[in-house]
C-alpha positions as CSV (number, residue, x, y, z in Angstrom):
1,X,-56.3,24.8,45.4
2,X,-57.7,26.7,48.4
3,X,-61.4,27.6,48.5
4,X,-62.1,31.3,48.8
5,X,-63.0,32.3,52.4
6,X,-66.3,33.7,53.5
7,X,-64.7,37.1,53.9
8,X,-63.3,37.0,50.3
9,X,-66.8,36.0,49.0
10,X,-68.4,38.9,50.9
11,X,-65.8,41.4,49.6
12,X,-66.4,40.3,46.0
13,X,-70.2,40.6,46.5
14,X,-69.9,44.1,48.1
15,X,-67.6,45.2,45.2
16,X,-70.1,43.9,42.6
17,X,-73.0,45.7,44.3
18,X,-71.0,49.0,44.4
19,X,-70.0,48.7,40.8
20,X,-73.6,47.9,39.7
21,X,-74.9,50.9,41.7
22,X,-72.3,53.2,40.2
23,X,-73.1,51.9,36.7
24,X,-76.8,52.4,37.2
25,X,-76.9,55.7,39.1
26,X,-75.9,58.0,36.2
27,X,-79.0,56.9,34.4
28,X,-81.2,57.7,37.4
29,X,-79.4,61.0,38.3
30,X,-79.4,62.3,34.8
31,X,-83.2,62.2,34.8
32,X,-83.9,59.7,32.0
33,X,-87.6,59.1,32.0
34,X,-90.4,61.4,32.5
35,X,-90.3,64.2,35.1
36,X,-92.6,67.1,35.9
37,X,-91.4,69.9,38.3
38,X,-93.1,73.0,39.5
39,X,-91.0,76.1,39.1
40,X,-90.8,79.9,38.8
41,X,-90.7,81.8,35.5
42,X,-86.9,81.2,35.3
43,X,-87.2,77.5,35.6
44,X,-85.9,77.3,39.2
45,X,-87.7,74.5,41.1
46,X,-90.2,75.9,43.5
47,X,-92.8,74.0,45.6
48,X,-94.5,76.9,47.5
49,X,-96.3,79.8,45.9
50,X,-98.2,82.8,47.2
51,X,-101.7,83.6,45.8
52,X,-100.2,86.6,44.0
53,X,-97.7,84.5,42.0
54,X,-97.9,82.6,38.8
55,X,-97.1,78.8,38.7
56,X,-94.9,77.3,36.1
57,X,-93.7,73.8,35.4
58,X,-90.9,72.2,33.4
59,X,-91.1,68.8,31.9
60,X,-88.4,66.2,31.0
61,X,-90.4,64.1,28.5
62,X,-89.4,60.7,27.1
63,X,-90.7,61.2,23.6
64,X,-89.4,60.6,20.1
65,X,-91.5,63.1,18.1
66,X,-93.4,66.3,18.9
67,X,-96.3,65.6,21.1
68,X,-99.3,67.8,22.0
69,X,-100.2,67.4,25.7
70,X,-102.6,68.9,28.3
71,X,-101.2,70.0,31.7
72,X,-103.7,69.8,34.5
73,X,-103.5,71.1,38.1
74,X,-105.5,68.9,40.4
75,X,-106.0,68.8,44.1
76,X,-103.4,66.7,46.0
77,X,-104.4,63.0,45.7
78,X,-107.4,63.8,43.6
79,X,-106.2,61.8,40.6
80,X,-107.2,58.2,40.3
81,X,-106.4,55.6,37.7
82,X,-109.0,55.8,34.9
83,X,-110.7,58.8,36.4
84,X,-111.5,62.1,34.7
85,X,-109.0,64.9,35.3
86,X,-110.5,68.1,36.6
87,X,-108.3,71.2,36.4
88,X,-108.4,73.3,39.6
89,X,-106.7,76.4,38.1
90,X,-108.0,78.6,35.3
91,X,-108.2,75.6,32.9
92,X,-105.7,73.1,31.6
93,X,-102.9,74.2,29.4
94,X,-102.2,72.9,25.9
95,X,-98.5,72.5,25.2
96,X,-96.4,71.0,22.4
97,X,-93.4,69.0,23.7
98,X,-90.5,68.3,21.4
99,X,-87.8,65.6,21.8
100,X,-85.0,67.1,24.0
101,X,-82.1,65.9,26.1
102,X,-83.3,67.9,29.1
103,X,-86.1,69.9,30.6
104,X,-88.6,71.8,28.4
105,X,-90.2,74.9,29.6
106,X,-90.9,76.6,31.9
107,X,-94.6,76.6,30.9
108,X,-97.0,78.9,32.7
109,X,-99.7,76.7,34.0
110,X,-101.6,78.9,36.5
111,X,-102.0,82.7,36.5
112,X,-102.6,84.6,39.7
113,X,-104.7,84.9,41.8
114,X,-104.1,81.3,43.1
115,X,-106.3,79.5,45.6
116,X,-104.5,78.2,48.8
117,X,-104.1,74.5,49.1
118,X,-102.0,71.4,48.0
119,X,-101.9,70.5,44.4
120,X,-100.4,68.0,41.9
121,X,-99.5,68.4,38.3
122,X,-100.6,65.8,35.7
123,X,-99.4,65.8,32.1
124,X,-102.1,64.2,30.0
125,X,-100.0,62.7,27.2
126,X,-102.8,61.5,25.0
127,X,-105.0,64.6,25.8
128,X,-108.1,62.5,26.6
129,X,-108.9,64.1,30.0
130,X,-108.4,60.8,31.8
131,X,-105.6,59.8,34.1
132,X,-104.3,56.6,32.3
133,X,-101.4,54.9,30.6
134,X,-98.6,57.2,29.5
135,X,-99.7,60.2,31.6
136,X,-97.0,61.9,33.7
137,X,-97.7,62.7,37.3
138,X,-95.6,65.1,39.4
139,X,-93.6,63.0,41.9
140,X,-91.5,64.1,44.8
141,X,-88.3,62.4,43.6
142,X,-86.5,63.5,46.8
143,X,-88.5,61.0,48.8
144,X,-89.2,58.5,46.0
145,X,-92.9,58.5,46.6
146,X,-96.0,60.3,45.6
147,X,-96.4,63.6,47.5
148,X,-97.9,67.0,47.2
149,X,-96.6,68.6,44.1
150,X,-96.7,72.1,45.3
151,X,-98.5,74.3,47.9
152,X,-100.2,77.7,47.6
153,X,-100.0,79.4,51.0
154,X,-102.0,82.4,52.0
155,X,-100.3,85.8,52.3
156,X,-100.4,87.4,55.7
157,X,-100.0,91.2,55.8
158,X,-96.8,92.4,57.5
159,X,-98.9,94.1,60.2
160,X,-100.6,90.9,61.1
161,X,-97.2,89.1,61.5
162,X,-95.8,91.9,63.5
163,X,-98.8,91.9,65.9
164,X,-98.5,88.2,66.4
165,X,-94.8,88.4,67.1
166,X,-95.3,91.3,69.5
167,X,-98.0,89.4,71.4
168,X,-95.7,86.4,71.7
169,X,-92.9,88.6,73.0
170,X,-95.2,90.2,75.6
171,X,-96.4,86.8,76.8
172,X,-92.7,85.6,77.1
173,X,-91.7,88.8,79.1
174,X,-94.7,88.4,81.4
175,X,-93.9,84.8,82.2
176,X,-90.2,85.8,82.7
177,X,-91.2,88.5,85.2
178,X,-93.4,86.1,87.2
179,X,-90.5,83.7,87.5
180,X,-88.2,86.5,88.7
181,X,-90.7,87.6,91.4
182,X,-91.1,84.1,92.8
């Protein structure tokens, strides 16, 4: 009986890895586990807000019975393990989550006016005001790492934007004329 070649062994290993990846991916892609997402009032994911808008979030909890939680908005990277949670909006929100095969919400977590900056969302599952076991933290799942949950960017009046654009156009035209004259 012939021994399998190195090429044959490599092919079997590659097929095994692909099959395992395909078998595991639906669990990851379907969102099993806890997820917190900033969104608009319709539940559409949104990570940039104007000071005149309201901030909402939706939550995919991994729970088996109704659970009361507190939702905190904290400065980006302000949360630390075992540290007290300080809400930077108009106060934390009390919400009751129920077992569900999908996202719950959207929940309004910050009413306008908003303060510009970078923020994270923490769901305090045991409502003790401390970032600890079982709490959910907004994660940027697109990059697989902790990141800024959402931004509040300042509004610039249309007149200001038009003035800046006109200034840039004038500078560009002046430089172009200098090049033509030389």
